[in-house]
C-alpha positions as CSV (number, residue, x, y, z in Angstrom):
1,X,75.1,145.2,43.2
2,X,75.8,142.7,40.7
3,X,77.3,140.0,44.3
4,X,74.0,141.3,45.5
5,X,71.9,139.7,43.3
6,X,74.3,136.3,42.5
7,X,74.2,135.9,47.1
8,X,70.2,136.7,46.4
9,X,69.4,134.3,44.2
10,X,71.1,131.5,45.8
11,X,69.9,132.4,49.1
12,X,65.8,132.3,47.4
13,X,67.1,128.4,46.5
14,X,68.9,127.5,49.5
15,X,65.8,128.6,51.1
16,X,63.0,126.3,49.2
17,X,65.3,123.6,49.1
18,X,65.7,123.6,52.9
19,X,61.8,124.5,53.5
20,X,60.6,121.4,51.1
21,X,62.9,119.3,53.2
22,X,61.8,120.2,55.8
23,X,58.1,120.9,55.6
24,X,58.3,117.2,54.4
25,X,60.2,115.6,57.3
26,X,57.9,117.3,59.2
27,X,54.4,116.0,57.2
28,X,56.1,112.2,57.4
29,X,57.0,112.4,60.8
30,X,53.6,114.7,62.3
31,X,51.3,113.6,59.9
32,X,50.6,116.2,56.8
33,X,47.5,117.3,57.8
34,X,49.2,119.3,60.3
35,X,52.4,120.6,57.6
36,X,50.9,120.5,54.1
37,X,49.9,123.7,54.9
38,X,53.3,125.3,55.1
39,X,53.6,124.1,51.5
40,X,53.2,127.5,50.3
41,X,56.2,128.9,51.4
42,X,57.8,126.6,49.7
43,X,56.5,127.4,47.1
44,X,57.1,131.5,47.5
45,X,60.3,131.0,47.9
46,X,61.1,129.1,44.6
47,X,58.7,131.3,43.0
48,X,61.1,134.3,44.6
49,X,64.1,133.0,43.3
50,X,62.9,132.6,39.5
51,X,61.3,135.8,39.6
52,X,65.3,136.5,40.6
53,X,66.9,134.8,37.9
54,X,64.1,136.2,35.3
55,X,64.9,139.9,36.3
56,X,68.4,139.6,36.3
57,X,68.6,138.6,33.4
58,X,66.0,141.1,31.4
59,X,68.7,143.9,33.2
60,X,71.0,142.0,31.9
61,X,69.3,142.3,28.7
62,X,67.9,145.8,29.2
63,X,71.4,147.3,29.9
64,X,73.3,145.9,26.5
65,X,71.0,147.7,25.3
66,X,71.2,150.9,26.7
67,X,75.6,150.4,26.0
68,X,74.3,149.9,21.8
69,X,72.5,152.4,21.9
70,X,75.3,154.5,23.4
71,X,78.0,152.9,21.4
72,X,75.7,153.7,18.5
73,X,75.4,158.0,19.0
74,X,78.7,158.0,19.4
75,X,79.9,156.7,16.4
């Protein structure tokens, strides 16, 4: 599961970066009035990246806390 989560973190980062460049290129070549509305997808991809990273750090801290609690009960 840890490998999957790392892959998904970098997937969202990569997707956000690629979308940013594509939408920016399209805004320059075809006009911002048509393509500027697609920046919400870029924002969503980066939001998913930051949310996934935050949740993984939170999960790791919680798992360490549970392991510490288990060790203190057995000792």
